[in-house]
N, C-alpha and C positions, 0 to 999 in steps of 0.2 A: 504494500500500500504506500503510495507516494503522498508525502505531506506537502501541501501547497505553502509556499512562502509568501508572505505579504509584508508590505511596508507598514510599520506602525508609527503613529505620531506619539513617540515615546516621551517627549519632554515639552509639553505645550508652552510653558512660559519661555524657555530658552529658544525653541523654534519660532515662536511668535516674535520674540525680541529680534532674532536674526533676520526674519522676514521683514520686520519693520525697518531695520537698519538698511537692508537691501533696497526696499521700496523708497525710502527717503533719499538714499544716494542716487537712485535712478531718477527720481523727481528732480533732485538738484541738477543733474546732468541735463535733463530736458528743459529746465527753466533757466539755464545759464547761471546756476547757483543762487538765484534770487530767493528761491524757497528756503535754501539752506541758511542764507544770511538772515532772512526774516524770522524763521521758526526753529531751526535746528542747529544753531550755534549760539554761544553766549558771549556777551561782552558788556562792558559797563554801559548802562543806560538808566534813565530815571526809574526809580522804584515805583513811581506813580503809573508807569506804563505796565498794564497787565501782561504784555508779551515778555517783559523782563523776567517775571516770575515763571511763566511757562517755559521760557528758554533755559532756565536753571535746571529743568528736568529733561527737556527734549534734546539738548545738545549732544547727549550720548548716542542719539540715533543718527546724527549727521556725520558724514565722512567726506574727506577732501577728494576722494576718488576711489577707484576699484582697488588699488594696492593697499590703501589705508583700510578700507572695508575688509578685504580678505585677511589682512594681518590680524585684525581684531576678532573677526568671526571664527578664524581657525581655533583660537584659544577658547572662545566662548562656547563653541560647539563641542570642543573636546572636554572641557571641564564642567560646563553647565549641567548636562544631564545627570551626572553623578551627584552634583550638589542639590539639584532639584529633587532627586529621589531621596537623598538623605535628610534634607532639611525642609522639604515641602516648597511648593511654589509661592506661598504667601511670604515665608521668611526670605526666600531668594529675591522676590520682588522688592521687599523692604530693603535688602542690601543694595539692589540696583538703584532704587530711588534715593536712598541716603547718599550713595556714592555720587550720583548725578547732582543732587542738590549741593552737597558740600564741596565737591570739586569745582562746580560752577561758581558758587558763592565766594570761595577763597580765591579762585582765579580772578574774578571781577574786582575783588578788593585789592589784590596785590599787583595785578597786571592789567590795569584798566585800558591800556592802549592796544591790547591784542585780543584776538578772537580765539575761543576754545570750542572745539567740536571733536567728536569721536568717543568710542567706547573703551579707550585704553584704561581709564580709571576703573571701569567695571572689570576689565581683564585682570588687573592687579588685585582687585578685591577677590575675584574668583581664585586666583593663584594662591593667595594667602589663606583664604577660607578652605581651600582643598587641603592645605597642609594640616588642618585641624581635624580631618575626618577620622584619624586614628588616635585621638586623645583618649587617655585612660586616667582614671582617678589618681590624683597625686603625682602625675607625670607631665613633663613637657617633652614632646618628641624632638629628637635631634633633627629630624627632617624639617620641622617648623623653623627651628633656629637657623638652619642652613638656608632654607628658602628665604627667610626674612633678610639674612645677611647678604645673600647673593642678589636677590631682586631689588630690595630697597636700598641696599648699599650701592648697587650700580646706579640707581636713579639719583641718589644723593651725589655720587661722584660725577655723573654726567651733567647734573644740574649746575655743578660748580665749574666744570671744565669744558663742556661742549656747548657751542652756540649753534642751535638748530631749531627747527619748528616743533620739537617734541616737548610736551608739557610734563616734565619730570615731576612737578608738584602734584599733578593729577594722579600720576602713578603712585606716588608716596601716600597721598590722601586715600586713594582707593585701597592700597595695601593695608593701611591702618584700619580702615572700616572693615575690610575682610577679616583681619586678625581679631578685632574687637567682636565682630559678629560670631566668628568661630568660637571664641572663648565663651561668650554669653549663651549661645545656642547649646553648646555642649554642657555648660553649667546648668542651664535650665532643664536639660534632659537627664541631669544627674551623672554626667560622665566626667565632670571636672569639679573638684571641691577645693 
């Protein structure tokens, strides 16, 4: 007897997020990036403008092109399904929204003359959150320490020494949010005391 294989929509939040990023990037290309500038990137603008607040959340959907999009989605699609299965879609959505809000807010406060877009803060949140998946009571996994030193250390170093269009601060903030979420979610589940 042959078993039929079928494609499953195994991770609704992560797949929906990835599809939204792809759709927003395509829309940006079709509109000459005007939709990206209006709705899917964040920059210092008056707090009285409702779009300022919306962009603090939606900038993670915008990307500067296919290379930027594919680089971020590769990590999100690799790490996200396991995180969604372990922590649930609501907790993972909270991590995404907190990362978007705080990376956008801090960026706008510190770098008011530049635009921020892309999901790399979410990527770093996922990377650090993944390193918490094997936490046991009373232990700190060496893998978490190494991941934190390697990924966050590189971002601090690059932020100090490299001049490019990469928002190292967003990576660091995302990593800190992922670390905090990993600790809190595991503590709530009784895995860390």
